[in-house]
A tleap script that builds the chain and sets N, CA, C and O, in Angstrom:
source leaprc.protein.ff14SB
mol = sequence {
  NGLY ARG ARG TYR ARG SER ALA VAL LYS CYS
  GLN TRP GLY PRO SER ALA LYS LEU LEU LYS
  LYS LEU PRO ASP SER SER HIE ASP LEU ILE
  TYR VAL ASP GLY ASP HIE GLU TYR LYS GLY
  VAL CYS ALA ASP LEU GLU ASN ALA ARG SER
  LYS VAL ARG VAL GLY GLY LEU LEU VAL LEU
  ASN ASP TYR TYR ARG PHE GLU TRP GLN PHE
  LEU ALA GLN ARG GLY ARG TRP GLY ALA TYR
  GLY VAL ILE HIE ALA ALA ASN GLU PHE ILE
  MET ARG TYR GLN PRO ASP TRP GLU LEU ALA
  TYR VAL THR PHE GLY PRO SER GLY GLU MET
  GLY ASP PHE GLY MET ARG ARG VAL CARG
}
set mol.1.N position { -7.733 2.367 -6.867 }
set mol.1.CA position { -6.423 1.938 -6.505 }
set mol.1.C position { -5.600 1.449 -7.680 }
set mol.1.O position { -4.379 1.604 -7.672 }
set mol.2.N position { -6.222 0.868 -8.682 }
set mol.2.CA position { -5.467 0.319 -9.819 }
set mol.2.C position { -4.743 1.406 -10.601 }
set mol.2.O position { -3.595 1.234 -11.013 }
set mol.3.N position { -5.425 2.522 -10.798 }
set mol.3.CA position { -4.841 3.589 -11.608 }
set mol.3.C position { -3.506 4.069 -11.038 }
set mol.3.O position { -2.575 4.341 -11.796 }
set mol.4.N position { -3.405 4.174 -9.724 }
set mol.4.CA position { -2.198 4.672 -9.073 }
set mol.4.C position { -1.384 3.562 -8.414 }
set mol.4.O position { -0.435 3.828 -7.677 }
set mol.5.N position { -1.765 2.324 -8.686 }
set mol.5.CA position { -1.081 1.166 -8.111 }
set mol.5.C position { -1.009 1.261 -6.588 }
set mol.5.O position { 0.040 1.043 -5.981 }
set mol.6.N position { -2.126 1.584 -6.003 }
set mol.6.CA position { -2.208 1.692 -4.553 }
set mol.6.C position { -3.382 0.861 -4.063 }
set mol.6.O position { -4.210 0.395 -4.845 }
set mol.7.N position { -3.430 0.694 -2.783 }
set mol.7.CA position { -4.526 -0.068 -2.189 }
set mol.7.C position { -5.164 0.769 -1.081 }
set mol.7.O position { -4.476 1.296 -0.206 }
set mol.8.N position { -6.461 0.876 -1.134 }
set mol.8.CA position { -7.210 1.553 -0.096 }
set mol.8.C position { -8.111 0.512 0.547 }
set mol.8.O position { -8.829 -0.220 -0.135 }
set mol.9.N position { -8.059 0.460 1.855 }
set mol.9.CA position { -8.874 -0.509 2.572 }
set mol.9.C position { -9.650 0.217 3.663 }
set mol.9.O position { -9.065 0.887 4.514 }
set mol.10.N position { -10.951 0.079 3.630 }
set mol.10.CA position { -11.802 0.656 4.664 }
set mol.10.C position { -12.162 -0.440 5.656 }
set mol.10.O position { -12.533 -1.550 5.275 }
set mol.11.N position { -12.045 -0.108 6.927 }
set mol.11.CA position { -12.402 -1.063 7.966 }
set mol.11.C position { -13.484 -0.447 8.841 }
set mol.11.O position { -13.410 0.726 9.206 }
set mol.12.N position { -14.472 -1.238 9.166 }
set mol.12.CA position { -15.574 -0.804 10.008 }
set mol.12.C position { -15.521 -1.575 11.321 }
set mol.12.O position { -15.365 -2.796 11.325 }
set mol.13.N position { -15.650 -0.871 12.415 }
set mol.13.CA position { -15.639 -1.513 13.714 }
set mol.13.C position { -14.987 -0.607 14.732 }
set mol.13.O position { -14.731 0.563 14.447 }
set mol.14.N position { -14.711 -1.129 15.919 }
set mol.14.CA position { -14.074 -0.329 16.967 }
set mol.14.C position { -12.658 0.065 16.539 }
set mol.14.O position { -11.771 -0.783 16.447 }
set mol.15.N position { -12.460 1.346 16.280 }
set mol.15.CA position { -11.206 1.798 15.676 }
set mol.15.C position { -9.969 1.483 16.513 }
set mol.15.O position { -8.952 1.069 15.956 }
set mol.16.N position { -10.022 1.662 17.817 }
set mol.16.CA position { -8.842 1.388 18.640 }
set mol.16.C position { -8.417 -0.077 18.512 }
set mol.16.O position { -7.225 -0.370 18.415 }
set mol.17.N position { -9.374 -0.987 18.510 }
set mol.17.CA position { -9.062 -2.420 18.372 }
set mol.17.C position { -8.501 -2.732 16.985 }
set mol.17.O position { -7.526 -3.472 16.859 }
set mol.18.N position { -9.112 -2.171 15.953 }
set mol.18.CA position { -8.655 -2.422 14.585 }
set mol.18.C position { -7.248 -1.869 14.364 }
set mol.18.O position { -6.423 -2.503 13.707 }
set mol.19.N position { -6.980 -0.688 14.914 }
set mol.19.CA position { -5.669 -0.073 14.745 }
set mol.19.C position { -4.567 -0.886 15.424 }
set mol.19.O position { -3.458 -0.984 14.898 }
set mol.20.N position { -4.861 -1.466 16.582 }
set mol.20.CA position { -3.877 -2.287 17.297 }
set mol.20.C position { -3.377 -3.449 16.442 }
set mol.20.O position { -2.227 -3.867 16.574 }
set mol.21.N position { -4.229 -3.966 15.576 }
set mol.21.CA position { -3.900 -5.148 14.782 }
set mol.21.C position { -3.009 -4.848 13.576 }
set mol.21.O position { -2.431 -5.766 12.994 }
set mol.22.N position { -2.892 -3.587 13.197 }
set mol.22.CA position { -2.085 -3.240 12.031 }
set mol.22.C position { -0.598 -3.366 12.342 }
set mol.22.O position { -0.184 -3.093 13.468 }
set mol.23.N position { 0.210 -3.771 11.372 }
set mol.23.CA position { 1.660 -3.816 11.588 }
set mol.23.C position { 2.227 -2.404 11.748 }
set mol.23.O position { 1.706 -1.454 11.163 }
set mol.24.N position { 3.274 -2.269 12.525 }
set mol.24.CA position { 3.924 -0.974 12.702 }
set mol.24.C position { 4.515 -0.483 11.384 }
set mol.24.O position { 4.973 -1.273 10.559 }
set mol.25.N position { 4.496 0.826 11.205 }
set mol.25.CA position { 5.059 1.515 10.036 }
set mol.25.C position { 4.587 0.914 8.711 }
set mol.25.O position { 5.374 0.778 7.774 }
set mol.26.N position { 3.325 0.561 8.634 }
set mol.26.CA position { 2.811 -0.152 7.461 }
set mol.26.C position { 1.895 0.680 6.560 }
set mol.26.O position { 1.501 0.214 5.491 }
set mol.27.N position { 1.552 1.898 6.972 }
set mol.27.CA position { 0.558 2.665 6.215 }
set mol.27.C position { 1.057 4.065 5.859 }
set mol.27.O position { 1.715 4.734 6.656 }
set mol.28.N position { 0.728 4.481 4.652 }
set mol.28.CA position { 1.030 5.849 4.218 }
set mol.28.C position { -0.027 6.825 4.707 }
set mol.28.O position { 0.247 8.013 4.882 }
set mol.29.N position { -1.230 6.325 4.925 }
set mol.29.CA position { -2.331 7.156 5.378 }
set mol.29.C position { -3.260 6.340 6.256 }
set mol.29.O position { -3.687 5.245 5.888 }
set mol.30.N position { -3.566 6.885 7.416 }
set mol.30.CA position { -4.626 6.328 8.257 }
set mol.30.C position { -5.598 7.470 8.521 }
set mol.30.O position { -5.227 8.513 9.059 }
set mol.31.N position { -6.843 7.252 8.133 }
set mol.31.CA position { -7.912 8.235 8.290 }
set mol.31.C position { -8.885 7.665 9.313 }
set mol.31.O position { -9.532 6.647 9.065 }
set mol.32.N position { -8.985 8.321 10.458 }
set mol.32.CA position { -9.809 7.813 11.552 }
set mol.32.C position { -11.088 8.642 11.671 }
set mol.32.O position { -11.046 9.855 11.875 }
set mol.33.N position { -12.201 7.968 11.541 }
set mol.33.CA position { -13.513 8.545 11.820 }
set mol.33.C position { -14.120 7.638 12.879 }
set mol.33.O position { -14.999 6.827 12.589 }
set mol.34.N position { -13.641 7.785 14.111 }
set mol.34.CA position { -13.986 6.845 15.167 }
set mol.34.C position { -14.750 7.493 16.301 }
set mol.34.O position { -15.607 8.353 16.095 }
set mol.35.N position { -14.419 7.060 17.496 }
set mol.35.CA position { -15.027 7.570 18.719 }
set mol.35.C position { -14.713 9.068 18.818 }
set mol.35.O position { -13.574 9.473 18.588 }
set mol.36.N position { -15.686 9.874 19.149 }
set mol.36.CA position { -15.487 11.319 19.188 }
set mol.36.C position { -15.327 11.875 20.602 }
set mol.36.O position { -15.092 13.071 20.774 }
set mol.37.N position { -15.453 11.015 21.615 }
set mol.37.CA position { -15.216 11.476 22.979 }
set mol.37.C position { -13.712 11.512 23.233 }
set mol.37.O position { -12.952 10.759 22.624 }
set mol.38.N position { -13.298 12.382 24.125 }
set mol.38.CA position { -11.876 12.631 24.369 }
set mol.38.C position { -11.066 11.354 24.585 }
set mol.38.O position { -10.057 11.148 23.910 }
set mol.39.N position { -11.483 10.501 25.501 }
set mol.39.CA position { -10.716 9.282 25.796 }
set mol.39.C position { -10.652 8.352 24.590 }
set mol.39.O position { -9.628 7.712 24.354 }
set mol.40.N position { -11.731 8.275 23.833 }
set mol.40.CA position { -11.748 7.442 22.640 }
set mol.40.C position { -10.810 7.956 21.563 }
set mol.40.O position { -10.114 7.174 20.915 }
set mol.41.N position { -10.789 9.276 21.368 }
set mol.41.CA position { -9.880 9.863 20.369 }
set mol.41.C position { -8.432 9.649 20.796 }
set mol.41.O position { -7.582 9.336 19.963 }
set mol.42.N position { -8.147 9.814 22.073 }
set mol.42.CA position { -6.792 9.567 22.574 }
set mol.42.C position { -6.372 8.122 22.305 }
set mol.42.O position { -5.243 7.876 21.880 }
set mol.43.N position { -7.258 7.178 22.545 }
set mol.43.CA position { -6.960 5.762 22.289 }
set mol.43.C position { -6.710 5.521 20.805 }
set mol.43.O position { -5.782 4.799 20.441 }
set mol.44.N position { -7.531 6.119 19.948 }
set mol.44.CA position { -7.323 5.968 18.506 }
set mol.44.C position { -5.961 6.503 18.090 }
set mol.44.O position { -5.238 5.852 17.335 }
set mol.45.N position { -5.614 7.675 18.576 }
set mol.45.CA position { -4.328 8.283 18.207 }
set mol.45.C position { -3.154 7.448 18.697 }
set mol.45.O position { -2.201 7.223 17.951 }
set mol.46.N position { -3.211 6.993 19.925 }
set mol.46.CA position { -2.118 6.184 20.467 }
set mol.46.C position { -1.965 4.870 19.705 }
set mol.46.O position { -0.847 4.419 19.455 }
set mol.47.N position { -3.074 4.267 19.341 }
set mol.47.CA position { -3.011 2.998 18.616 }
set mol.47.C position { -2.593 3.173 17.162 }
set mol.47.O position { -2.052 2.242 16.565 }
set mol.48.N position { -2.831 4.340 16.583 }
set mol.48.CA position { -2.454 4.599 15.187 }
set mol.48.C position { -1.034 5.141 15.049 }
set mol.48.O position { -0.431 5.028 13.982 }
set mol.49.N position { -0.504 5.718 16.100 }
set mol.49.CA position { 0.768 6.444 16.056 }
set mol.49.C position { 1.904 5.638 15.448 }
set mol.49.O position { 2.633 6.164 14.606 }
set mol.50.N position { 2.078 4.415 15.830 }
set mol.50.CA position { 3.202 3.609 15.333 }
set mol.50.C position { 2.898 2.915 14.005 }
set mol.50.O position { 3.774 2.272 13.428 }
set mol.51.N position { 1.677 3.039 13.524 }
set mol.51.CA position { 1.264 2.306 12.310 }
set mol.51.C position { 1.541 3.080 11.020 }
set mol.51.O position { 1.521 2.501 9.934 }
set mol.52.N position { 1.798 4.377 11.135 }
set mol.52.CA position { 2.036 5.241 9.979 }
set mol.52.C position { 3.531 5.269 9.665 }
set mol.52.O position { 4.365 5.416 10.558 }
set mol.53.N position { 3.849 5.127 8.392 }
set mol.53.CA position { 5.244 5.218 7.946 }
set mol.53.C position { 5.749 6.650 8.087 }
set mol.53.O position { 4.959 7.594 8.087 }
set mol.54.N position { 7.059 6.807 8.207 }
set mol.54.CA position { 7.662 8.137 8.183 }
set mol.54.C position { 7.288 8.794 6.855 }
set mol.54.O position { 7.450 8.193 5.793 }
set mol.55.N position { 6.796 10.006 6.916 }
set mol.55.CA position { 6.312 10.717 5.741 }
set mol.55.C position { 4.828 10.538 5.505 }
set mol.55.O position { 4.243 11.233 4.674 }
set mol.56.N position { 4.205 9.604 6.233 }
set mol.56.CA position { 2.785 9.320 6.067 }
set mol.56.C position { 1.911 10.234 6.906 }
set mol.56.O position { 2.399 11.006 7.731 }
set mol.57.N position { 0.615 10.132 6.680 }
set mol.57.CA position { -0.359 10.991 7.344 }
set mol.57.C position { -1.283 10.203 8.264 }
set mol.57.O position { -1.689 9.081 7.962 }
set mol.58.N position { -1.600 10.820 9.386 }
set mol.58.CA position { -2.622 10.349 10.311 }
set mol.58.C position { -3.667 11.458 10.362 }
set mol.58.O position { -3.364 12.583 10.757 }
set mol.59.N position { -4.895 11.140 9.962 }
set mol.59.CA position { -5.928 12.159 9.809 }
set mol.59.C position { -7.121 11.826 10.695 }
set mol.59.O position { -7.566 10.680 10.761 }
set mol.60.N position { -7.622 12.838 11.365 }
set mol.60.CA position { -8.834 12.709 12.165 }
set mol.60.C position { -9.974 13.437 11.480 }
set mol.60.O position { -9.822 14.578 11.043 }
set mol.61.N position { -11.109 12.777 11.391 }
set mol.61.CA position { -12.322 13.364 10.844 }
set mol.61.C position { -13.052 14.130 11.937 }
set mol.61.O position { -12.851 13.882 13.126 }
set mol.62.N position { -13.882 15.043 11.531 }
set mol.62.CA position { -14.782 15.773 12.440 }
set mol.62.C position { -14.046 16.650 13.439 }
set mol.62.O position { -14.356 16.633 14.631 }
set mol.63.N position { -13.087 17.405 12.966 }
set mol.63.CA position { -12.416 18.417 13.770 }
set mol.63.C position { -13.338 19.641 13.780 }
set mol.63.O position { -13.180 20.560 12.977 }
set mol.64.N position { -14.299 19.633 14.704 }
set mol.64.CA position { -15.361 20.646 14.757 }
set mol.64.C position { -14.991 21.787 15.685 }
set mol.64.O position { -14.519 21.572 16.802 }
set mol.65.N position { -15.207 22.982 15.216 }
set mol.65.CA position { -14.956 24.158 16.044 }
set mol.65.C position { -16.009 24.356 17.116 }
set mol.65.O position { -15.776 25.110 18.061 }
set mol.66.N position { -17.160 23.706 17.005 }
set mol.66.CA position { -18.228 23.992 17.963 }
set mol.66.C position { -17.819 23.696 19.400 }
set mol.66.O position { -18.416 24.243 20.327 }
set mol.67.N position { -16.813 22.845 19.610 }
set mol.67.CA position { -16.397 22.589 20.990 }
set mol.67.C position { -15.849 23.867 21.607 }
set mol.67.O position { -16.165 24.188 22.753 }
set mol.68.N position { -15.042 24.589 20.869 }
set mol.68.CA position { -14.510 25.849 21.392 }
set mol.68.C position { -15.623 26.853 21.602 }
set mol.68.O position { -15.689 27.516 22.637 }
set mol.69.N position { -16.488 26.959 20.622 }
set mol.69.CA position { -17.493 28.020 20.637 }
set mol.69.C position { -18.654 27.740 21.579 }
set mol.69.O position { -19.195 28.669 22.178 }
set mol.70.N position { -19.039 26.503 21.717 }
set mol.70.CA position { -20.261 26.183 22.456 }
set mol.70.C position { -19.988 25.467 23.768 }
set mol.70.O position { -20.338 25.968 24.837 }
set mol.71.N position { -19.371 24.308 23.693 }
set mol.71.CA position { -19.203 23.495 24.903 }
set mol.71.C position { -18.234 24.129 25.902 }
set mol.71.O position { -18.512 24.146 27.101 }
set mol.72.N position { -17.113 24.645 25.429 }
set mol.72.CA position { -16.127 25.213 26.348 }
set mol.72.C position { -16.697 26.401 27.109 }
set mol.72.O position { -16.375 26.594 28.281 }
set mol.73.N position { -17.536 27.196 26.464 }
set mol.73.CA position { -18.150 28.346 27.134 }
set mol.73.C position { -19.081 27.908 28.261 }
set mol.73.O position { -19.384 28.695 29.158 }
set mol.74.N position { -19.529 26.674 28.221 }
set mol.74.CA position { -20.458 26.158 29.231 }
set mol.74.C position { -19.759 25.230 30.231 }
set mol.74.O position { -20.416 24.509 30.982 }
set mol.75.N position { -18.439 25.256 30.234 }
set mol.75.CA position { -17.695 24.440 31.186 }
set mol.75.C position { -17.687 22.964 30.877 }
set mol.75.O position { -17.419 22.151 31.761 }
set mol.76.N position { -17.974 22.598 29.642 }
set mol.76.CA position { -18.033 21.185 29.258 }
set mol.76.C position { -16.887 20.834 28.313 }
set mol.76.O position { -17.053 19.962 27.461 }
set mol.77.N position { -15.758 21.469 28.433 }
set mol.77.CA position { -14.612 21.188 27.568 }
set mol.77.C position { -14.266 19.707 27.635 }
set mol.77.O position { -14.199 19.132 28.721 }
set mol.78.N position { -14.052 19.107 26.516 }
set mol.78.CA position { -13.672 17.706 26.478 }
set mol.78.C position { -14.832 16.756 26.267 }
set mol.78.O position { -14.612 15.563 26.053 }
set mol.79.N position { -16.061 17.245 26.322 }
set mol.79.CA position { -17.206 16.369 26.071 }
set mol.79.C position { -17.144 15.833 24.645 }
set mol.79.O position { -17.478 14.676 24.392 }
set mol.80.N position { -16.722 16.670 23.734 }
set mol.80.CA position { -16.452 16.272 22.356 }
set mol.80.C position { -14.948 16.415 22.221 }
set mol.80.O position { -14.433 17.529 22.310 }
set mol.81.N position { -14.231 15.327 22.010 }
set mol.81.CA position { -12.801 15.356 22.231 }
set mol.81.C position { -11.869 15.415 21.054 }
set mol.81.O position { -10.656 15.340 21.254 }
set mol.82.N position { -12.358 15.545 19.830 }
set mol.82.CA position { -11.460 15.489 18.674 }
set mol.82.C position { -10.444 16.636 18.705 }
set mol.82.O position { -9.244 16.399 18.562 }
set mol.83.N position { -10.901 17.847 18.887 }
set mol.83.CA position { -9.999 19.004 18.873 }
set mol.83.C position { -8.982 18.911 20.003 }
set mol.83.O position { -7.780 19.055 19.779 }
set mol.84.N position { -9.461 18.675 21.195 }
set mol.84.CA position { -8.591 18.638 22.376 }
set mol.84.C position { -7.535 17.533 22.236 }
set mol.84.O position { -6.352 17.783 22.469 }
set mol.85.N position { -7.941 16.331 21.863 }
set mol.85.CA position { -7.006 15.204 21.743 }
set mol.85.C position { -6.027 15.416 20.593 }
set mol.85.O position { -4.844 15.105 20.730 }
set mol.86.N position { -6.496 15.934 19.473 }
set mol.86.CA position { -5.609 16.186 18.327 }
set mol.86.C position { -4.547 17.216 18.685 }
set mol.86.O position { -3.369 17.027 18.384 }
set mol.87.N position { -4.956 18.297 19.321 }
set mol.87.CA position { -4.002 19.336 19.712 }
set mol.87.C position { -2.978 18.800 20.716 }
set mol.87.O position { -1.786 19.087 20.603 }
set mol.88.N position { -3.437 18.037 21.678 }
set mol.88.CA position { -2.516 17.433 22.649 }
set mol.88.C position { -1.524 16.494 21.973 }
set mol.88.O position { -0.333 16.523 22.281 }
set mol.89.N position { -2.006 15.670 21.062 }
set mol.89.CA position { -1.151 14.700 20.373 }
set mol.89.C position { -0.030 15.406 19.608 }
set mol.89.O position { 1.134 15.019 19.711 }
set mol.90.N position { -0.374 16.417 18.860 }
set mol.90.CA position { 0.630 17.103 18.042 }
set mol.90.C position { 1.665 17.808 18.920 }
set mol.90.O position { 2.834 17.901 18.544 }
set mol.91.N position { 1.249 18.301 20.074 }
set mol.91.CA position { 2.192 18.931 21.006 }
set mol.91.C position { 3.054 17.877 21.703 }
set mol.91.O position { 4.261 18.069 21.852 }
set mol.92.N position { 2.462 16.790 22.123 }
set mol.92.CA position { 3.166 15.750 22.867 }
set mol.92.C position { 4.235 15.067 22.025 }
set mol.92.O position { 5.318 14.765 22.525 }
set mol.93.N position { 3.944 14.826 20.766 }
set mol.93.CA position { 4.837 14.009 19.950 }
set mol.93.C position { 5.670 14.802 18.942 }
set mol.93.O position { 6.268 14.217 18.038 }
set mol.94.N position { 5.714 16.114 19.089 }
set mol.94.CA position { 6.656 16.834 18.251 }
set mol.94.C position { 8.055 16.578 18.793 }
set mol.94.O position { 8.164 16.482 20.016 }
set mol.95.N position { 9.094 16.460 18.060 }
set mol.95.CA position { 9.228 16.705 16.631 }
set mol.95.C position { 8.997 15.466 15.753 }
set mol.95.O position { 9.323 15.498 14.567 }
set mol.96.N position { 8.447 14.382 16.301 }
set mol.96.CA position { 8.187 13.196 15.482 }
set mol.96.C position { 6.978 13.376 14.571 }
set mol.96.O position { 6.870 12.721 13.534 }
set mol.97.N position { 6.067 14.270 14.963 }
set mol.97.CA position { 4.850 14.538 14.197 }
set mol.97.C position { 4.720 16.041 14.004 }
set mol.97.O position { 5.120 16.830 14.860 }
set mol.98.N position { 4.145 16.428 12.848 }
set mol.98.CA position { 3.883 17.840 12.596 }
set mol.98.C position { 2.490 17.998 11.998 }
set mol.98.O position { 1.943 17.069 11.405 }
set mol.99.N position { 1.935 19.179 12.165 }
set mol.99.CA position { 0.649 19.474 11.553 }
set mol.99.C position { 0.852 19.564 10.049 }
set mol.99.O position { 1.689 20.332 9.575 }
set mol.100.N position { 0.090 18.783 9.304 }
set mol.100.CA position { 0.180 18.817 7.843 }
set mol.100.C position { -0.893 19.730 7.267 }
set mol.100.O position { -0.625 20.496 6.342 }
set mol.101.N position { -2.108 19.652 7.810 }
set mol.101.CA position { -3.184 20.513 7.325 }
set mol.101.C position { -4.380 20.456 8.269 }
set mol.101.O position { -4.535 19.523 9.058 }
set mol.102.N position { -5.210 21.471 8.164 }
set mol.102.CA position { -6.522 21.513 8.793 }
set mol.102.C position { -7.474 21.982 7.711 }
set mol.102.O position { -7.195 22.964 7.024 }
set mol.103.N position { -8.593 21.295 7.550 }
set mol.103.CA position { -9.580 21.711 6.559 }
set mol.103.C position { -10.871 22.097 7.265 }
set mol.103.O position { -11.185 21.592 8.342 }
set mol.104.N position { -11.600 22.991 6.645 }
set mol.104.CA position { -12.926 23.357 7.118 }
set mol.104.C position { -13.868 23.433 5.933 }
set mol.104.O position { -13.466 23.830 4.840 }
set mol.105.N position { -15.109 23.059 6.142 }
set mol.105.CA position { -16.114 23.095 5.098 }
set mol.105.C position { -16.590 24.508 4.822 }
set mol.105.O position { -16.074 25.459 5.409 }
set mol.106.N position { -17.569 24.661 3.934 }
set mol.106.CA position { -18.071 25.983 3.546 }
set mol.106.C position { -18.573 26.818 4.722 }
set mol.106.O position { -18.459 28.044 4.700 }
set mol.107.N position { -19.118 26.183 5.731 }
set mol.107.CA position { -19.634 26.927 6.887 }
set mol.107.C position { -18.532 27.264 7.884 }
set mol.107.O position { -18.752 28.042 8.812 }
set mol.108.N position { -17.351 26.684 7.700 }
set mol.108.CA position { -16.240 26.940 8.610 }
set mol.108.C position { -16.325 26.195 9.913 }
set mol.108.O position { -15.520 26.440 10.812 }
set mol.109.N position { -17.269 25.298 10.047 }
set mol.109.CA position { -17.500 24.604 11.307 }
set mol.109.C position { -16.758 23.282 11.429 }
set mol.109.O position { -16.268 22.957 12.511 }
set mol.110.N position { -16.661 22.513 10.356 }
set mol.110.CA position { -16.139 21.162 10.466 }
set mol.110.C position { -15.019 20.924 9.474 }
set mol.110.O position { -14.901 21.618 8.465 }
set mol.111.N position { -14.211 19.943 9.775 }
set mol.111.CA position { -13.133 19.613 8.861 }
set mol.111.C position { -12.341 18.423 9.329 }
set mol.111.O position { -12.790 17.637 10.163 }
set mol.112.N position { -11.139 18.301 8.769 }
set mol.112.CA position { -10.211 17.234 9.110 }
set mol.112.C position { -8.932 17.832 9.666 }
set mol.112.O position { -8.600 18.985 9.391 }
set mol.113.N position { -8.221 17.039 10.447 }
set mol.113.CA position { -6.972 17.443 11.057 }
set mol.113.C position { -5.926 16.428 10.633 }
set mol.113.O position { -5.976 15.278 11.070 }
set mol.114.N position { -4.984 16.824 9.796 }
set mol.114.CA position { -3.990 15.903 9.266 }
set mol.114.C position { -2.619 16.148 9.868 }
set mol.114.O position { -2.141 17.281 9.921 }
set mol.115.N position { -1.988 15.055 10.326 }
set mol.115.CA position { -0.650 15.131 10.927 }
set mol.115.C position { 0.294 14.247 10.124 }
set mol.115.O position { -0.084 13.159 9.691 }
set mol.116.N position { 1.514 14.713 9.925 }
set mol.116.CA position { 2.526 13.955 9.183 }
set mol.116.C position { 3.595 13.432 10.159 }
set mol.116.O position { 4.094 14.157 11.020 }
set mol.117.N position { 3.918 12.162 9.989 }
set mol.117.CA position { 5.002 11.587 10.786 }
set mol.117.C position { 6.325 11.964 10.111 }
set mol.117.O position { 6.553 11.621 8.951 }
set mol.118.N position { 7.170 12.652 10.820 }
set mol.118.CA position { 8.422 13.135 10.222 }
set mol.118.C position { 9.655 12.321 10.624 }
set mol.118.O position { 10.721 12.448 10.022 }
set mol.119.N position { 9.491 11.493 11.643 }
set mol.119.CA position { 10.593 10.582 11.996 }
set mol.119.C position { 10.095 9.474 12.887 }
set mol.119.O position { 10.873 8.609 13.291 }
savepdb mol mol.pdb
quit
């Protein structure tokens, strides 16, 4: 943080509760590696939504494709909720939020889902 005159703070604990405590529009980046079930991811996103500054990023870890490929084929859509909740969030809150990036690792299975607050 010193080199770029920035501050990075990692918090461990229940992400929805921790996010509620942050001041509104106070962060350039919030990276959530929290609850991976659908309802938990929705709670994390809702609690983080107002905490990111305009132009800032809200990122979800573990955007795994296996839900589409494996669970959805077996009628268990939503058991692992990162993809479903992230996609819903970006659709629900456009034009205030836009997709900034999606990353996948070497195997193409896992990655991050980054959204930018545009207003």
